PyMOL Python script that loads the backbone (N, CA, C, O; Angstrom):
from pymol import cmd

cmd.read_pdbstr("""\
ATOM      1  N   MET A   1     -40.685 116.026  29.818  1.00  0.00           N
ATOM      2  CA  MET A   1     -41.364 114.815  29.949  1.00  0.00           C
ATOM      3  C   MET A   1     -40.639 113.553  29.215  1.00  0.00           C
ATOM      4  O   MET A   1     -40.575 113.627  27.988  1.00  0.00           O
ATOM      5  N   LEU A   2     -40.188 112.616  29.731  1.00  0.00           N
ATOM      6  CA  LEU A   2     -39.729 111.560  29.073  1.00  0.00           C
ATOM      7  C   LEU A   2     -40.838 110.513  28.876  1.00  0.00           C
ATOM      8  O   LEU A   2     -41.453 109.956  29.786  1.00  0.00           O
ATOM      9  N   GLN A   3     -41.001 110.328  27.568  1.00  0.00           N
ATOM     10  CA  GLN A   3     -41.959 109.271  27.328  1.00  0.00           C
ATOM     11  C   GLN A   3     -41.367 107.784  27.518  1.00  0.00           C
ATOM     12  O   GLN A   3     -40.199 107.518  27.234  1.00  0.00           O
ATOM     13  N   PRO A   4     -42.207 106.916  27.983  1.00  0.00           N
ATOM     14  CA  PRO A   4     -41.758 105.596  28.206  1.00  0.00           C
ATOM     15  C   PRO A   4     -41.362 104.744  26.875  1.00  0.00           C
ATOM     16  O   PRO A   4     -42.088 104.739  25.881  1.00  0.00           O
ATOM     17  N   SER A   5     -40.396 104.176  26.938  1.00  0.00           N
ATOM     18  CA  SER A   5     -39.856 103.527  25.755  1.00  0.00           C
ATOM     19  C   SER A   5     -39.730 101.846  25.907  1.00  0.00           C
ATOM     20  O   SER A   5     -39.197 101.405  26.925  1.00  0.00           O
ATOM     21  N   LYS A   6     -40.149 101.073  25.040  1.00  0.00           N
ATOM     22  CA  LYS A   6     -39.931  99.645  25.181  1.00  0.00           C
ATOM     23  C   LYS A   6     -38.595  99.101  25.181  1.00  0.00           C
ATOM     24  O   LYS A   6     -38.391  97.983  25.655  1.00  0.00           O
ATOM     25  N   THR A   7     -37.512  99.922  24.604  1.00  0.00           N
ATOM     26  CA  THR A   7     -36.162  99.509  24.677  1.00  0.00           C
ATOM     27  C   THR A   7     -35.335 100.166  25.698  1.00  0.00           C
ATOM     28  O   THR A   7     -34.135  99.931  25.838  1.00  0.00           O
ATOM     29  N   ALA A   8     -36.056 101.052  26.454  1.00  0.00           N
ATOM     30  CA  ALA A   8     -35.124 101.849  27.498  1.00  0.00           C
ATOM     31  C   ALA A   8     -35.519 101.191  28.898  1.00  0.00           C
ATOM     32  O   ALA A   8     -36.635 100.772  29.209  1.00  0.00           O
ATOM     33  N   SER A   9     -34.262 101.192  29.740  1.00  0.00           N
ATOM     34  CA  SER A   9     -34.455 100.592  30.978  1.00  0.00           C
ATOM     35  C   SER A   9     -34.848 101.585  32.060  1.00  0.00           C
ATOM     36  O   SER A   9     -34.847 101.187  33.225  1.00  0.00           O
ATOM     37  N   CYS A  10     -35.141 102.685  31.816  1.00  0.00           N
ATOM     38  CA  CYS A  10     -35.552 103.582  32.766  1.00  0.00           C
ATOM     39  C   CYS A  10     -37.010 103.933  32.525  1.00  0.00           C
ATOM     40  O   CYS A  10     -37.489 103.787  31.401  1.00  0.00           O
ATOM     41  N   PRO A  11     -37.752 104.404  33.572  1.00  0.00           N
ATOM     42  CA  PRO A  11     -39.190 104.891  33.531  1.00  0.00           C
ATOM     43  C   PRO A  11     -39.390 106.140  32.793  1.00  0.00           C
ATOM     44  O   PRO A  11     -38.554 107.043  32.789  1.00  0.00           O
ATOM     45  N   GLY A  12     -40.487 106.181  32.181  1.00  0.00           N
ATOM     46  CA  GLY A  12     -40.765 107.688  31.703  1.00  0.00           C
ATOM     47  C   GLY A  12     -41.374 108.639  32.801  1.00  0.00           C
ATOM     48  O   GLY A  12     -42.061 108.194  33.721  1.00  0.00           O
ATOM     49  N   GLY A  13     -41.101 109.886  32.660  1.00  0.00           N
ATOM     50  CA  GLY A  13     -41.628 110.780  33.618  1.00  0.00           C
ATOM     51  C   GLY A  13     -40.788 112.329  33.418  1.00  0.00           C
ATOM     52  O   GLY A  13     -40.206 112.654  32.383  1.00  0.00           O
ATOM     53  N   VAL A  14     -40.866 113.000  34.413  1.00  0.00           N
ATOM     54  CA  VAL A  14     -40.228 114.327  34.496  1.00  0.00           C
ATOM     55  C   VAL A  14     -38.820 114.070  35.024  1.00  0.00           C
ATOM     56  O   VAL A  14     -38.617 113.528  36.111  1.00  0.00           O
ATOM     57  N   PRO A  15     -37.925 114.456  34.257  1.00  0.00           N
ATOM     58  CA  PRO A  15     -36.352 114.241  34.616  1.00  0.00           C
ATOM     59  C   PRO A  15     -36.098 114.518  36.024  1.00  0.00           C
ATOM     60  O   PRO A  15     -35.625 113.589  36.679  1.00  0.00           O
ATOM     61  N   ASN A  16     -36.340 115.698  36.646  1.00  0.00           N
ATOM     62  CA  ASN A  16     -36.099 116.108  37.961  1.00  0.00           C
ATOM     63  C   ASN A  16     -36.660 115.106  39.021  1.00  0.00           C
ATOM     64  O   ASN A  16     -36.086 114.649  40.009  1.00  0.00           O
ATOM     65  N   GLU A  17     -37.815 114.902  38.605  1.00  0.00           N
ATOM     66  CA  GLU A  17     -38.485 113.972  39.670  1.00  0.00           C
ATOM     67  C   GLU A  17     -37.943 112.523  39.613  1.00  0.00           C
ATOM     68  O   GLU A  17     -37.894 111.808  40.613  1.00  0.00           O
ATOM     69  N   LEU A  18     -37.548 112.146  38.414  1.00  0.00           N
ATOM     70  CA  LEU A  18     -36.920 110.684  38.182  1.00  0.00           C
ATOM     71  C   LEU A  18     -35.605 110.833  39.144  1.00  0.00           C
ATOM     72  O   LEU A  18     -35.446 110.010  40.044  1.00  0.00           O
ATOM     73  N   TYR A  19     -34.740 111.809  38.960  1.00  0.00           N
ATOM     74  CA  TYR A  19     -33.596 111.848  39.696  1.00  0.00           C
ATOM     75  C   TYR A  19     -33.773 112.244  41.106  1.00  0.00           C
ATOM     76  O   TYR A  19     -33.084 111.552  41.857  1.00  0.00           O
ATOM     77  N   TYR A  20     -34.469 113.125  41.685  1.00  0.00           N
ATOM     78  CA  TYR A  20     -34.579 113.298  43.024  1.00  0.00           C
ATOM     79  C   TYR A  20     -35.675 112.555  43.960  1.00  0.00           C
ATOM     80  O   TYR A  20     -35.715 112.634  45.187  1.00  0.00           O
ATOM     81  N   LEU A  21     -36.541 111.828  43.143  1.00  0.00           N
ATOM     82  CA  LEU A  21     -37.562 111.063  43.871  1.00  0.00           C
ATOM     83  C   LEU A  21     -37.641 109.788  43.271  1.00  0.00           C
ATOM     84  O   LEU A  21     -38.742 109.451  42.836  1.00  0.00           O
ATOM     85  N   PRO A  22     -36.485 108.852  43.139  1.00  0.00           N
ATOM     86  CA  PRO A  22     -36.455 107.584  42.413  1.00  0.00           C
ATOM     87  C   PRO A  22     -37.477 106.613  42.994  1.00  0.00           C
ATOM     88  O   PRO A  22     -38.072 105.787  42.302  1.00  0.00           O
ATOM     89  N   HIS A  23     -37.657 106.771  44.389  1.00  0.00           N
ATOM     90  CA  HIS A  23     -38.650 105.774  45.094  1.00  0.00           C
ATOM     91  C   HIS A  23     -40.088 105.919  44.594  1.00  0.00           C
ATOM     92  O   HIS A  23     -40.882 105.024  44.881  1.00  0.00           O
ATOM     93  N   ARG A  24     -40.461 106.887  43.927  1.00  0.00           N
ATOM     94  CA  ARG A  24     -41.946 107.144  43.380  1.00  0.00           C
ATOM     95  C   ARG A  24     -41.977 106.372  42.002  1.00  0.00           C
ATOM     96  O   ARG A  24     -43.081 106.104  41.527  1.00  0.00           O
ATOM     97  N   PHE A  25     -40.998 106.056  41.433  1.00  0.00           N
ATOM     98  CA  PHE A  25     -41.015 105.321  40.326  1.00  0.00           C
ATOM     99  C   PHE A  25     -40.342 103.809  40.045  1.00  0.00           C
ATOM    100  O   PHE A  25     -39.888 103.356  38.994  1.00  0.00           O
ATOM    101  N   ASP A  26     -40.439 103.230  41.296  1.00  0.00           N
ATOM    102  CA  ASP A  26     -39.956 101.918  41.548  1.00  0.00           C
ATOM    103  C   ASP A  26     -38.453 101.767  41.005  1.00  0.00           C
ATOM    104  O   ASP A  26     -38.062 100.811  40.335  1.00  0.00           O
ATOM    105  N   SER A  27     -37.541 103.052  41.469  1.00  0.00           N
ATOM    106  CA  SER A  27     -36.179 102.862  40.960  1.00  0.00           C
ATOM    107  C   SER A  27     -35.307 103.212  42.343  1.00  0.00           C
ATOM    108  O   SER A  27     -35.789 103.161  43.474  1.00  0.00           O
ATOM    109  N   ARG A  28     -34.175 103.513  42.085  1.00  0.00           N
ATOM    110  CA  ARG A  28     -33.298 103.736  43.185  1.00  0.00           C
ATOM    111  C   ARG A  28     -32.286 104.599  43.004  1.00  0.00           C
ATOM    112  O   ARG A  28     -31.960 104.833  41.841  1.00  0.00           O
ATOM    113  N   ASP A  29     -31.688 105.152  43.920  1.00  0.00           N
ATOM    114  CA  ASP A  29     -30.631 106.279  43.828  1.00  0.00           C
ATOM    115  C   ASP A  29     -29.497 105.666  43.402  1.00  0.00           C
ATOM    116  O   ASP A  29     -29.098 104.892  44.272  1.00  0.00           O
ATOM    117  N   CYS A  30     -28.679 105.681  42.260  1.00  0.00           N
ATOM    118  CA  CYS A  30     -27.499 105.060  41.901  1.00  0.00           C
ATOM    119  C   CYS A  30     -26.411 106.007  41.999  1.00  0.00           C
ATOM    120  O   CYS A  30     -25.440 105.757  41.284  1.00  0.00           O
ATOM    121  N   GLY A  31     -26.354 107.101  42.770  1.00  0.00           N
ATOM    122  CA  GLY A  31     -25.416 108.234  42.988  1.00  0.00           C
ATOM    123  C   GLY A  31     -24.439 107.432  44.073  1.00  0.00           C
ATOM    124  O   GLY A  31     -24.730 106.488  44.807  1.00  0.00           O
ATOM    125  N   PHE A  32     -23.250 108.099  43.925  1.00  0.00           N
ATOM    126  CA  PHE A  32     -22.019 107.580  44.637  1.00  0.00           C
ATOM    127  C   PHE A  32     -21.061 108.957  45.062  1.00  0.00           C
ATOM    128  O   PHE A  32     -20.913 109.903  44.287  1.00  0.00           O
ATOM    129  N   GLN A  33     -20.576 108.907  46.132  1.00  0.00           N
ATOM    130  CA  GLN A  33     -19.698 109.925  46.448  1.00  0.00           C
ATOM    131  C   GLN A  33     -18.373 109.941  45.659  1.00  0.00           C
ATOM    132  O   GLN A  33     -17.937 108.863  45.256  1.00  0.00           O
ATOM    133  N   ILE A  34     -17.674 111.121  45.398  1.00  0.00           N
ATOM    134  CA  ILE A  34     -16.542 111.231  44.686  1.00  0.00           C
ATOM    135  C   ILE A  34     -15.773 112.126  45.347  1.00  0.00           C
ATOM    136  O   ILE A  34     -16.398 113.054  45.860  1.00  0.00           O
ATOM    137  N   GLU A  35     -14.391 112.118  45.509  1.00  0.00           N
ATOM    138  CA  GLU A  35     -13.413 112.910  46.049  1.00  0.00           C
ATOM    139  C   GLU A  35     -13.314 114.328  45.199  1.00  0.00           C
ATOM    140  O   GLU A  35     -13.615 114.246  44.008  1.00  0.00           O
ATOM    141  N   GLN A  36     -12.996 115.360  45.608  1.00  0.00           N
ATOM    142  CA  GLN A  36     -12.669 116.664  44.759  1.00  0.00           C
ATOM    143  C   GLN A  36     -11.307 116.326  43.807  1.00  0.00           C
ATOM    144  O   GLN A  36     -11.229 116.743  42.652  1.00  0.00           O
ATOM    145  N   THR A  37     -10.417 115.647  44.344  1.00  0.00           N
ATOM    146  CA  THR A  37      -9.195 115.250  43.761  1.00  0.00           C
ATOM    147  C   THR A  37      -9.413 114.517  42.447  1.00  0.00           C
ATOM    148  O   THR A  37      -8.851 114.778  41.383  1.00  0.00           O
ATOM    149  N   GLN A  38     -10.391 113.475  42.693  1.00  0.00           N
ATOM    150  CA  GLN A  38     -10.849 112.878  41.285  1.00  0.00           C
ATOM    151  C   GLN A  38     -11.247 113.821  40.279  1.00  0.00           C
ATOM    152  O   GLN A  38     -10.838 113.711  39.123  1.00  0.00           O
ATOM    153  N   LEU A  39     -12.180 114.935  40.720  1.00  0.00           N
ATOM    154  CA  LEU A  39     -12.858 115.814  39.764  1.00  0.00           C
ATOM    155  C   LEU A  39     -11.631 116.660  39.207  1.00  0.00           C
ATOM    156  O   LEU A  39     -11.698 117.066  38.047  1.00  0.00           O
ATOM    157  N   ASP A  40     -10.612 116.917  39.916  1.00  0.00           N
ATOM    158  CA  ASP A  40      -9.653 117.807  39.451  1.00  0.00           C
ATOM    159  C   ASP A  40      -8.763 117.228  38.307  1.00  0.00           C
ATOM    160  O   ASP A  40      -8.042 117.932  37.599  1.00  0.00           O
ATOM    161  N   ALA A  41      -8.872 116.016  38.208  1.00  0.00           N
ATOM    162  CA  ALA A  41      -8.185 115.145  37.231  1.00  0.00           C
ATOM    163  C   ALA A  41      -8.719 115.497  35.794  1.00  0.00           C
ATOM    164  O   ALA A  41      -8.084 115.255  34.768  1.00  0.00           O
ATOM    165  N   PHE A  42      -9.882 116.059  35.829  1.00  0.00           N
ATOM    166  CA  PHE A  42     -10.448 116.422  34.663  1.00  0.00           C
ATOM    167  C   PHE A  42     -10.622 117.979  34.450  1.00  0.00           C
ATOM    168  O   PHE A  42     -11.727 118.443  34.733  1.00  0.00           O
ATOM    169  N   PRO A  43      -9.827 118.671  34.069  1.00  0.00           N
ATOM    170  CA  PRO A  43      -9.973 120.011  34.132  1.00  0.00           C
ATOM    171  C   PRO A  43     -11.004 120.445  33.152  1.00  0.00           C
ATOM    172  O   PRO A  43     -11.076 119.834  32.086  1.00  0.00           O
ATOM    173  N   GLU A  44     -11.929 121.580  33.435  1.00  0.00           N
ATOM    174  CA  GLU A  44     -12.782 122.130  32.354  1.00  0.00           C
ATOM    175  C   GLU A  44     -12.053 122.602  31.239  1.00  0.00           C
ATOM    176  O   GLU A  44     -10.961 123.166  31.309  1.00  0.00           O
ATOM    177  N   ALA A  45     -12.674 122.359  30.230  1.00  0.00           N
ATOM    178  CA  ALA A  45     -12.139 123.115  28.997  1.00  0.00           C
ATOM    179  C   ALA A  45     -12.503 124.536  28.914  1.00  0.00           C
ATOM    180  O   ALA A  45     -13.671 124.812  29.188  1.00  0.00           O
ATOM    181  N   PRO A  46     -11.629 125.576  28.553  1.00  0.00           N
ATOM    182  CA  PRO A  46     -12.316 126.826  28.205  1.00  0.00           C
ATOM    183  C   PRO A  46     -13.135 127.071  27.190  1.00  0.00           C
ATOM    184  O   PRO A  46     -13.013 126.515  26.099  1.00  0.00           O
ATOM    185  N   LEU A  47     -14.017 127.903  27.458  1.00  0.00           N
ATOM    186  CA  LEU A  47     -15.090 128.167  26.320  1.00  0.00           C
ATOM    187  C   LEU A  47     -14.252 129.049  25.260  1.00  0.00           C
ATOM    188  O   LEU A  47     -13.867 130.171  25.590  1.00  0.00           O
ATOM    189  N   THR A  48     -13.956 128.485  23.892  1.00  0.00           N
ATOM    190  CA  THR A  48     -13.150 129.072  22.970  1.00  0.00           C
ATOM    191  C   THR A  48     -13.809 130.164  22.113  1.00  0.00           C
ATOM    192  O   THR A  48     -13.243 131.048  21.469  1.00  0.00           O
ATOM    193  N   ARG A  49     -15.147 129.913  22.242  1.00  0.00           N
ATOM    194  CA  ARG A  49     -16.010 131.005  21.272  1.00  0.00           C
ATOM    195  C   ARG A  49     -17.031 131.403  22.095  1.00  0.00           C
ATOM    196  O   ARG A  49     -17.531 130.474  22.730  1.00  0.00           O
ATOM    197  N   ALA A  50     -17.494 132.479  22.284  1.00  0.00           N
ATOM    198  CA  ALA A  50     -18.646 133.255  22.778  1.00  0.00           C
ATOM    199  C   ALA A  50     -19.963 132.597  22.265  1.00  0.00           C
ATOM    200  O   ALA A  50     -20.130 132.390  21.063  1.00  0.00           O
ATOM    201  N   PRO A  51     -20.861 132.285  23.173  1.00  0.00           N
ATOM    202  CA  PRO A  51     -22.105 131.716  22.752  1.00  0.00           C
ATOM    203  C   PRO A  51     -22.818 132.165  21.525  1.00  0.00           C
ATOM    204  O   PRO A  51     -23.295 131.434  20.656  1.00  0.00           O
ATOM    205  N   CYS A  52     -22.828 133.486  21.570  1.00  0.00           N
ATOM    206  CA  CYS A  52     -23.318 134.070  20.259  1.00  0.00           C
ATOM    207  C   CYS A  52     -22.545 134.242  19.190  1.00  0.00           C
ATOM    208  O   CYS A  52     -23.063 134.719  18.181  1.00  0.00           O
ATOM    209  N   GLY A  53     -21.311 133.929  19.192  1.00  0.00           N
ATOM    210  CA  GLY A  53     -20.244 133.937  18.081  1.00  0.00           C
ATOM    211  C   GLY A  53     -19.532 135.187  17.975  1.00  0.00           C
ATOM    212  O   GLY A  53     -18.666 135.355  17.116  1.00  0.00           O
ATOM    213  N   ASP A  54     -19.901 136.184  18.916  1.00  0.00           N
ATOM    214  CA  ASP A  54     -19.137 137.602  19.084  1.00  0.00           C
ATOM    215  C   ASP A  54     -18.956 137.970  20.441  1.00  0.00           C
ATOM    216  O   ASP A  54     -19.804 138.341  21.252  1.00  0.00           O
ATOM    217  N   ALA A  55     -17.779 137.824  20.571  1.00  0.00           N
ATOM    218  CA  ALA A  55     -17.467 138.240  22.187  1.00  0.00           C
ATOM    219  C   ALA A  55     -17.945 139.615  22.615  1.00  0.00           C
ATOM    220  O   ALA A  55     -18.381 139.827  23.746  1.00  0.00           O
ATOM    221  N   ASN A  56     -17.848 140.542  21.672  1.00  0.00           N
ATOM    222  CA  ASN A  56     -18.218 141.801  22.114  1.00  0.00           C
ATOM    223  C   ASN A  56     -19.806 141.951  22.244  1.00  0.00           C
ATOM    224  O   ASN A  56     -20.388 142.519  23.169  1.00  0.00           O
ATOM    225  N   MET A  57     -20.319 141.406  21.273  1.00  0.00           N
ATOM    226  CA  MET A  57     -21.939 141.318  21.186  1.00  0.00           C
ATOM    227  C   MET A  57     -22.384 140.614  22.494  1.00  0.00           C
ATOM    228  O   MET A  57     -23.282 141.067  23.204  1.00  0.00           O
ATOM    229  N   GLN A  58     -21.601 139.319  22.805  1.00  0.00           N
ATOM    230  CA  GLN A  58     -22.112 138.606  24.027  1.00  0.00           C
ATOM    231  C   GLN A  58     -22.186 139.523  25.230  1.00  0.00           C
ATOM    232  O   GLN A  58     -23.145 139.623  25.995  1.00  0.00           O
ATOM    233  N   GLU A  59     -20.788 140.321  25.301  1.00  0.00           N
ATOM    234  CA  GLU A  59     -20.755 141.123  26.505  1.00  0.00           C
ATOM    235  C   GLU A  59     -21.722 142.154  26.588  1.00  0.00           C
ATOM    236  O   GLU A  59     -22.227 142.406  27.682  1.00  0.00           O
ATOM    237  N   TYR A  60     -22.076 142.842  25.477  1.00  0.00           N
ATOM    238  CA  TYR A  60     -23.065 143.722  25.359  1.00  0.00           C
ATOM    239  C   TYR A  60     -24.505 143.119  25.828  1.00  0.00           C
ATOM    240  O   TYR A  60     -25.223 143.712  26.633  1.00  0.00           O
ATOM    241  N   LEU A  61     -24.837 141.889  25.241  1.00  0.00           N
ATOM    242  CA  LEU A  61     -26.137 141.427  25.542  1.00  0.00           C
ATOM    243  C   LEU A  61     -26.260 141.135  27.120  1.00  0.00           C
ATOM    244  O   LEU A  61     -27.249 141.504  27.753  1.00  0.00           O
ATOM    245  N   ASP A  62     -25.220 140.470  27.689  1.00  0.00           N
ATOM    246  CA  ASP A  62     -25.056 140.178  29.004  1.00  0.00           C
ATOM    247  C   ASP A  62     -25.410 141.454  29.892  1.00  0.00           C
ATOM    248  O   ASP A  62     -26.253 141.388  30.786  1.00  0.00           O
ATOM    249  N   LEU A  63     -24.675 142.681  29.572  1.00  0.00           N
ATOM    250  CA  LEU A  63     -24.815 143.822  30.337  1.00  0.00           C
ATOM    251  C   LEU A  63     -26.308 144.382  30.064  1.00  0.00           C
ATOM    252  O   LEU A  63     -26.926 144.932  30.976  1.00  0.00           O
ATOM    253  N   THR A  64     -26.808 144.238  28.899  1.00  0.00           N
ATOM    254  CA  THR A  64     -28.249 144.559  28.604  1.00  0.00           C
ATOM    255  C   THR A  64     -29.354 143.907  29.615  1.00  0.00           C
ATOM    256  O   THR A  64     -30.326 144.415  30.174  1.00  0.00           O
ATOM    257  N   MET A  65     -28.778 142.468  29.633  1.00  0.00           N
ATOM    258  CA  MET A  65     -29.750 141.663  30.695  1.00  0.00           C
ATOM    259  C   MET A  65     -29.555 142.207  31.830  1.00  0.00           C
ATOM    260  O   MET A  65     -30.546 142.678  32.388  1.00  0.00           O
ATOM    261  N   GLN A  66     -28.328 142.294  32.453  1.00  0.00           N
ATOM    262  CA  GLN A  66     -28.225 142.809  33.850  1.00  0.00           C
ATOM    263  C   GLN A  66     -28.686 144.327  34.279  1.00  0.00           C
ATOM    264  O   GLN A  66     -28.982 144.670  35.423  1.00  0.00           O
ATOM    265  N   SER A  67     -28.682 145.076  33.226  1.00  0.00           N
ATOM    266  CA  SER A  67     -29.206 146.305  33.349  1.00  0.00           C
ATOM    267  C   SER A  67     -30.669 146.432  33.403  1.00  0.00           C
ATOM    268  O   SER A  67     -31.202 147.390  33.964  1.00  0.00           O
ATOM    269  N   ASN A  68     -31.415 145.372  32.762  1.00  0.00           N
ATOM    270  CA  ASN A  68     -32.602 145.223  32.584  1.00  0.00           C
ATOM    271  C   ASN A  68     -33.267 144.249  33.546  1.00  0.00           C
ATOM    272  O   ASN A  68     -34.488 144.108  33.483  1.00  0.00           O
ATOM    273  N   GLN A  69     -32.563 143.582  34.415  1.00  0.00           N
ATOM    274  CA  GLN A  69     -32.869 142.633  35.480  1.00  0.00           C
ATOM    275  C   GLN A  69     -33.515 141.478  34.674  1.00  0.00           C
ATOM    276  O   GLN A  69     -34.510 140.973  35.194  1.00  0.00           O
ATOM    277  N   LEU A  70     -33.082 140.959  33.428  1.00  0.00           N
ATOM    278  CA  LEU A  70     -33.425 139.793  32.885  1.00  0.00           C
ATOM    279  C   LEU A  70     -32.559 138.568  33.355  1.00  0.00           C
ATOM    280  O   LEU A  70     -31.362 138.584  33.642  1.00  0.00           O
ATOM    281  N   GLN A  71     -33.334 137.613  33.369  1.00  0.00           N
ATOM    282  CA  GLN A  71     -32.800 136.015  33.703  1.00  0.00           C
ATOM    283  C   GLN A  71     -32.398 135.284  32.465  1.00  0.00           C
ATOM    284  O   GLN A  71     -33.060 135.477  31.446  1.00  0.00           O
ATOM    285  N   LYS A  72     -31.368 134.452  32.446  1.00  0.00           N
ATOM    286  CA  LYS A  72     -31.091 133.414  31.525  1.00  0.00           C
ATOM    287  C   LYS A  72     -32.346 132.735  31.400  1.00  0.00           C
ATOM    288  O   LYS A  72     -33.059 132.559  32.388  1.00  0.00           O
ATOM    289  N   ALA A  73     -32.683 132.319  30.196  1.00  0.00           N
ATOM    290  CA  ALA A  73     -33.844 131.324  30.031  1.00  0.00           C
ATOM    291  C   ALA A  73     -33.553 129.938  30.432  1.00  0.00           C
ATOM    292  O   ALA A  73     -32.363 129.626  30.443  1.00  0.00           O
ATOM    293  N   GLU A  74     -34.375 129.097  30.746  1.00  0.00           N
ATOM    294  CA  GLU A  74     -34.225 127.788  31.128  1.00  0.00           C
ATOM    295  C   GLU A  74     -35.001 126.828  30.193  1.00  0.00           C
ATOM    296  O   GLU A  74     -34.657 125.646  30.166  1.00  0.00           O
ATOM    297  N   TYR A  75     -35.921 127.218  29.504  1.00  0.00           N
ATOM    298  CA  TYR A  75     -36.671 126.494  28.650  1.00  0.00           C
ATOM    299  C   TYR A  75     -36.923 127.307  27.284  1.00  0.00           C
ATOM    300  O   TYR A  75     -36.689 128.515  27.290  1.00  0.00           O
ATOM    301  N   TRP A  76     -37.350 126.740  26.219  1.00  0.00           N
ATOM    302  CA  TRP A  76     -37.211 127.331  24.835  1.00  0.00           C
ATOM    303  C   TRP A  76     -38.458 128.543  24.707  1.00  0.00           C
ATOM    304  O   TRP A  76     -38.398 129.439  23.864  1.00  0.00           O
ATOM    305  N   GLN A  77     -39.399 128.424  25.531  1.00  0.00           N
ATOM    306  CA  GLN A  77     -40.416 129.117  25.579  1.00  0.00           C
ATOM    307  C   GLN A  77     -39.729 130.675  26.112  1.00  0.00           C
ATOM    308  O   GLN A  77     -39.754 131.725  25.470  1.00  0.00           O
ATOM    309  N   SER A  78     -39.223 130.482  27.258  1.00  0.00           N
ATOM    310  CA  SER A  78     -38.635 131.672  27.820  1.00  0.00           C
ATOM    311  C   SER A  78     -37.337 132.159  26.998  1.00  0.00           C
ATOM    312  O   SER A  78     -36.966 133.332  27.047  1.00  0.00           O
ATOM    313  N   ALA A  79     -36.794 131.354  26.377  1.00  0.00           N
ATOM    314  CA  ALA A  79     -35.555 131.804  25.429  1.00  0.00           C
ATOM    315  C   ALA A  79     -36.005 132.525  24.512  1.00  0.00           C
ATOM    316  O   ALA A  79     -35.343 133.506  24.175  1.00  0.00           O
ATOM    317  N   THR A  80     -37.089 132.267  23.948  1.00  0.00           N
ATOM    318  CA  THR A  80     -37.745 133.041  22.807  1.00  0.00           C
ATOM    319  C   THR A  80     -38.239 134.425  23.275  1.00  0.00           C
ATOM    320  O   THR A  80     -38.021 135.456  22.639  1.00  0.00           O
ATOM    321  N   GLU A  81     -38.892 134.372  24.388  1.00  0.00           N
ATOM    322  CA  GLU A  81     -39.345 135.570  24.975  1.00  0.00           C
ATOM    323  C   GLU A  81     -38.027 136.554  25.324  1.00  0.00           C
ATOM    324  O   GLU A  81     -38.052 137.763  25.096  1.00  0.00           O
ATOM    325  N   LEU A  82     -37.035 135.959  25.827  1.00  0.00           N
ATOM    326  CA  LEU A  82     -35.755 136.836  26.077  1.00  0.00           C
ATOM    327  C   LEU A  82     -35.266 137.281  24.723  1.00  0.00           C
ATOM    328  O   LEU A  82     -34.867 138.442  24.629  1.00  0.00           O
ATOM    329  N   TYR A  83     -35.250 136.565  23.753  1.00  0.00           N
ATOM    330  CA  TYR A  83     -34.636 136.962  22.513  1.00  0.00           C
ATOM    331  C   TYR A  83     -35.343 138.205  21.891  1.00  0.00           C
ATOM    332  O   TYR A  83     -34.785 139.178  21.384  1.00  0.00           O
ATOM    333  N   LEU A  84     -36.544 138.003  22.014  1.00  0.00           N
ATOM    334  CA  LEU A  84     -37.470 138.998  21.462  1.00  0.00           C
ATOM    335  C   LEU A  84     -37.341 140.486  22.372  1.00  0.00           C
ATOM    336  O   LEU A  84     -37.382 141.637  21.935  1.00  0.00           O
ATOM    337  N   LYS A  85     -37.201 140.089  23.553  1.00  0.00           N
ATOM    338  CA  LYS A  85     -37.070 141.309  24.573  1.00  0.00           C
ATOM    339  C   LYS A  85     -35.810 141.995  24.300  1.00  0.00           C
ATOM    340  O   LYS A  85     -35.752 143.223  24.238  1.00  0.00           O
ATOM    341  N   LEU A  86     -34.698 141.154  24.120  1.00  0.00           N
ATOM    342  CA  LEU A  86     -33.303 141.711  23.981  1.00  0.00           C
ATOM    343  C   LEU A  86     -33.205 142.484  22.575  1.00  0.00           C
ATOM    344  O   LEU A  86     -32.537 143.505  22.411  1.00  0.00           O
ATOM    345  N   LYS A  87     -34.092 141.743  21.425  1.00  0.00           N
ATOM    346  CA  LYS A  87     -33.959 142.390  20.240  1.00  0.00           C
ATOM    347  C   LYS A  87     -34.746 143.761  20.318  1.00  0.00           C
ATOM    348  O   LYS A  87     -34.470 144.660  19.524  1.00  0.00           O
ATOM    349  N   GLU A  88     -35.664 143.905  21.215  1.00  0.00           N
ATOM    350  CA  GLU A  88     -36.557 145.295  21.238  1.00  0.00           C
ATOM    351  C   GLU A  88     -35.735 146.197  22.049  1.00  0.00           C
ATOM    352  O   GLU A  88     -35.713 147.386  21.731  1.00  0.00           O
ATOM    353  N   ILE A  89     -35.066 145.794  23.041  1.00  0.00           N
ATOM    354  CA  ILE A  89     -34.071 146.627  23.905  1.00  0.00           C
ATOM    355  C   ILE A  89     -33.073 147.362  23.117  1.00  0.00           C
ATOM    356  O   ILE A  89     -32.863 148.574  23.161  1.00  0.00           O
ATOM    357  N   THR A  90     -32.414 146.380  22.305  1.00  0.00           N
ATOM    358  CA  THR A  90     -31.134 146.651  21.659  1.00  0.00           C
ATOM    359  C   THR A  90     -31.182 147.282  20.303  1.00  0.00           C
ATOM    360  O   THR A  90     -30.266 147.854  19.713  1.00  0.00           O
ATOM    361  N   GLN A  91     -32.521 147.059  19.879  1.00  0.00           N
ATOM    362  CA  GLN A  91     -33.021 147.637  18.566  1.00  0.00           C
ATOM    363  C   GLN A  91     -32.101 146.870  17.480  1.00  0.00           C
ATOM    364  O   GLN A  91     -31.727 147.496  16.488  1.00  0.00           O
ATOM    365  N   LEU A  92     -31.780 145.682  17.640  1.00  0.00           N
ATOM    366  CA  LEU A  92     -31.010 144.870  16.545  1.00  0.00           C
ATOM    367  C   LEU A  92     -32.085 144.039  15.696  1.00  0.00           C
ATOM    368  O   LEU A  92     -31.715 143.318  14.769  1.00  0.00           O
TER     369      LEU A  92
END
""", "prot")
cmd.dss("prot")
cmd.show_as("cartoon", "prot")
cmd.util.cbc("prot")
cmd.orient("prot")
């Protein structure tokens, strides 16, 4: 939830709702079309380091998640639950 701010030019609210339903917040859709060739001008930088700092450990945790049908977390609460679950499964 975004809190209203005296200095901000956008309304407070839930970010997804602000984006997908701008008319509900007296706002407008400011999106515009872009060609794929324009996007290709900015190649994605490769990930130089595994998210957990150890490529072997990251691969192990990814396989553990897959074999236990666990999903990547979207919010901090579910990330904490996932961390504890992986710690329990892997006995780390």
